[in-house]
C-alpha positions as CSV (number, residue, x, y, z in Angstrom):
1,X,10.5,1.1,7.0
2,X,11.2,4.9,6.2
3,X,10.2,5.3,2.5
4,X,13.0,7.6,1.7
5,X,15.5,4.8,3.0
6,X,13.3,2.1,1.1
7,X,13.8,4.1,-2.2
8,X,17.5,4.5,-1.6
9,X,17.9,0.7,-1.2
10,X,15.9,0.1,-4.2
11,X,17.8,2.4,-6.3
12,X,21.0,0.8,-5.1
13,X,19.6,-2.6,-6.0
14,X,18.6,-1.3,-9.6
15,X,22.1,0.2,-10.0
16,X,23.8,-3.0,-8.9
17,X,21.6,-5.3,-11.1
18,X,22.4,-3.3,-14.1
19,X,26.1,-3.4,-13.4
20,X,25.6,-7.4,-13.1
21,X,23.7,-7.6,-16.1
22,X,25.8,-5.4,-18.4
23,X,29.0,-7.3,-17.4
24,X,27.1,-10.6,-18.2
25,X,25.8,-9.4,-21.5
26,X,29.3,-8.0,-22.5
27,X,30.9,-11.5,-21.7
28,X,28.1,-13.1,-23.7
29,X,28.9,-11.0,-26.9
30,X,32.7,-11.9,-26.3
31,X,32.3,-15.4,-26.0
32,X,28.6,-17.0,-25.7
33,X,28.1,-20.0,-23.7
34,X,25.4,-21.8,-22.2
35,X,26.3,-20.9,-18.5
36,X,26.2,-17.2,-19.2
37,X,22.6,-17.7,-20.7
38,X,21.7,-19.6,-17.6
39,X,23.0,-16.7,-15.4
40,X,21.4,-14.1,-17.4
41,X,18.1,-16.0,-17.0
42,X,18.6,-16.4,-13.4
43,X,19.3,-12.8,-12.8
44,X,16.3,-11.8,-15.0
45,X,13.9,-14.2,-12.8
46,X,15.6,-12.8,-9.6
47,X,14.8,-9.3,-10.7
48,X,11.3,-10.0,-11.4
49,X,10.8,-11.7,-7.9
50,X,12.5,-8.6,-6.4
51,X,10.4,-6.2,-8.4
52,X,7.2,-7.9,-7.3
53,X,8.1,-8.0,-3.7
54,X,9.1,-4.1,-3.9
55,X,5.7,-3.3,-5.4
56,X,3.8,-5.6,-3.2
57,X,5.2,-3.6,-0.4
58,X,4.2,-0.3,-1.9
59,X,0.7,-1.6,-2.5
60,X,0.4,-3.0,0.9
61,X,1.3,0.5,2.6
62,X,-0.9,2.3,0.1
63,X,-4.1,-0.2,1.1
64,X,-3.2,0.0,4.7
65,X,-3.5,3.8,4.6
66,X,-6.7,3.7,2.6
67,X,-8.1,1.2,4.9
68,X,-6.9,3.5,7.7
69,X,-8.7,6.4,6.4
70,X,-11.9,4.4,5.7
71,X,-11.9,3.3,9.1
72,X,-11.6,6.8,10.6
73,X,-14.2,8.1,8.1
74,X,-16.6,5.2,9.4
75,X,-15.9,6.1,12.8
76,X,-16.6,10.0,12.3
77,X,-20.0,8.8,10.6
78,X,-20.7,6.8,13.1
79,X,-20.2,9.5,15.8
80,X,-22.1,11.7,13.9
81,X,-25.2,9.5,13.6
82,X,-25.2,8.7,17.2
83,X,-25.2,12.2,17.9
84,X,-28.2,13.1,15.6
85,X,-29.7,9.7,16.9
86,X,-29.5,11.2,20.6
87,X,-30.7,14.8,19.2
88,X,-33.8,13.2,17.7
89,X,-34.7,11.2,20.8
90,X,-34.5,14.2,22.9
91,X,-37.0,15.9,20.4
92,X,-39.1,13.0,20.4
93,X,-39.2,13.1,24.1
94,X,-39.8,16.9,24.3
95,X,-42.9,16.2,21.9
96,X,-44.2,13.3,23.8
97,X,-44.0,15.6,27.0
98,X,-46.1,18.3,25.1
99,X,-48.5,15.9,24.2
100,X,-49.0,14.5,27.5
101,X,-49.3,18.1,29.0
102,X,-51.8,18.9,26.2
103,X,-49.8,21.8,24.7
C-alpha cells in the first residue's frame, strides 16, 4: 500500500478513536455506569490491537526492505568473488603454461 495513503488512513483512525473515547469519557463523568466502563475497556483493547497491526506492517515493510538489500549485496559480493576466481584461475593457467614451457 502507498505509504502516504496508509499514513492518512492511520491518522483518520486515530482521530476517530479520539472522538469516540472523548465522548465515552465525557458520558462516564456525567453518569458513571458499568456499560460505559465496559465500552471504554473494549475500545482500548481494540486500539491496542490496531496499533499492533499497524506496527507489524511497518516493521514487515522495513524488514522486507532490509532482506532485499542484503540479498542484493550478497549477489554483488558473489559476482565479484566469481570474477576474482576466474581472474585467478586464468593467472594460474598462465603460470602453469610458463612452467611447462620452462620460462
